[in-house]
N, C-alpha and C positions, 0 to 999 in steps of 0.2 A: 754349404748352405749355400753360396753362388751356383755349385754346379744345378742345383734341385731352382733355380730362380730361374737360370735360363734354361733347362729344358723345359721348366712351364711355358716359357718365352718360347719356344722353339714348338710346342706342341698348339701352342691357340694361336698362334701368326695361319694356317693353314684355314683356321676357324673363322678366319675375318676377313680372308679371303674370300671364301663360299659365301658369306654372306654381302660381302656389296657386288658378288657372281647376279644375282634374283634380279636386283633392282637395273643393273649394267644391259641385262637381258631385255628390258623391258623399252618396247619401241610404238605399238599401238595402245591406248588408250580409249576404254569406253566409261564416258562422266556418268554417274548416276544423278539423278534430281537432287537436288539440296536443299536445306531451306534457307529462306529468304536468298532463292537462287542466285548463290553463291558457285554452281556450279556453270552457272552463262558465262561470270567472271572467270573464273576458271578454266576455263577452255578457252574460252578468250584471247589469255595470258600465257597457255601452254603453247598454243597454236603461235602464235606472235613473238614469242623469242625461239620458237623449233626447238623446243625441249622435246616432246614427242607428237608425233602424230595423232591428232585425235578422231575418233573412228564414230560412225552411227551405228554401225553394225557391232554389237558385241562379241557377235563366231570368230570375228577376226584381228579382236584384242588380247593385246598381252596379258594387258592388269586394267582391272577397273580400280576407280578414285571413284571413295565414297565417303559420305559423313558419320556413316553408322556401319555399328557389324553386332553381329547377334542372330536372334529368331528372323525380326523382318530382313535383313541385307538375307539370311539362306532365305527365306521363302524368292523372294526376288533373284537370287543366282538360279532357282530351282527352276521361276519362270522365263528366265536368261537361257540358259542350260537346260531344258527337260532331255531327263534321262530318255536312252533310246528306247523305242516300242518291245515290252516282253516278243516272245516270240508264240508262237500260235501252238496253243496246246494241240498234243497227237492224239488220235485215234484210242491208244492206250488206258491214259488217264480217264478219258470218258468211258469208255469200258468198269472203270472201279468204281462210278458212283454209286454212292448208297441208294439202297431202293428206298420210293418213295413208302411212308407211312401210311396207316388204312385211314381209312374217311369212317367219319361217325356216323350217328344212326340218321343226321336229316343232309349227310352227302357232302357235307366239306371236311378239308384234314386241317386236323388239328394243328394250333398254331405251333412252329419249334421255336425253343429255346434261342436260337440263333437269328431266327431272324426278330424277338423282340429286342436282344441287345441292338441289333445294323436300326432298328425304326429306330430304336430310341440313339444312340450315336452320333445320327444324323442331324437331329434335333440339339442336341448341347450347343452351345456355344463353345469356340474353341477358346482353350486356356490361355490365357497373358500369363508373362510373367515379369513381374513390373523390378526392369532395371537400369538404374541410374550409367551402368557402365556401357550402355551401348544409344545411348542419348545425349552424350556427352557434348555441350556446343563448343566446336573453335577446336573439333577435332579430328583429321581429316585421316584417310585409309588408301594405301595404293594397296592392294590383294592382287596377286597373280592367279589370273583368269583361268588357270590350268591345275594349279595345287592345291588355294586355296588358302595359301600364306599372305599373310599380311607385309611387306617387304618395304614397306617406310610409312612414319607416321609423325604426324605434325601437332601440335595443339599452339591454336594463333588466334583465338577466337576478335571478332571484328566489333569494335566501340559502340558503334550504332550499326543501322541497316541503311545507311544513307550510297548513293550509288557511289560517290566518291569514297567515303570508306570501306564499302564492301571489296572496289574494285584496289582499292590500296592495302588490302589482308589478302588479295588474291594477289597480286608479287608481289608481298612479302612470303607471301606457300611457296610458289614457285622461285624465286629465289633462292631461297631454302633448300628446295628438289634440287636447283642447278649445283648447287654448292655441295650437296650430299655426292652426287652426281660427280661430281668432278673429282672429291676425293680418290674414289674408289678406281 
């Protein structure tokens, strides 16, 4: 039985080291806009304590600090890191286009099924998912910019929206982050 426990401990040890490696690799952080201006207080505290380099260009950031994850965050990531443009269509693809349908007696082309659906799809409002998971007040996430994995998070809601309380909360958050970095 003791042998099994030791084996389990030996197998878990590399996983603990691998988890800490992600946070230790973070040097440049891009801070997304947060509710009640918390982003400004955090950027100030992180800069003053020289814990991370705060960058204004998301393309050079190792991680992103945000107060929400989910669809809204994913949309913001698509804005910050747009996918590369698709390659130009080749002549072979153009040759495979279907023939146009015949015109009716008035000389108009009959409406295609695809055009009806695409017109309707463009007019529908976007679907939203109501989830309290992505809007938990006081929760912060440090997300790896390349892998999009959460490498660190904390829950520390401010008691009120006063400047003094927001700064105190930002200081507590940065202290916790510093402690977690030193543990690794």
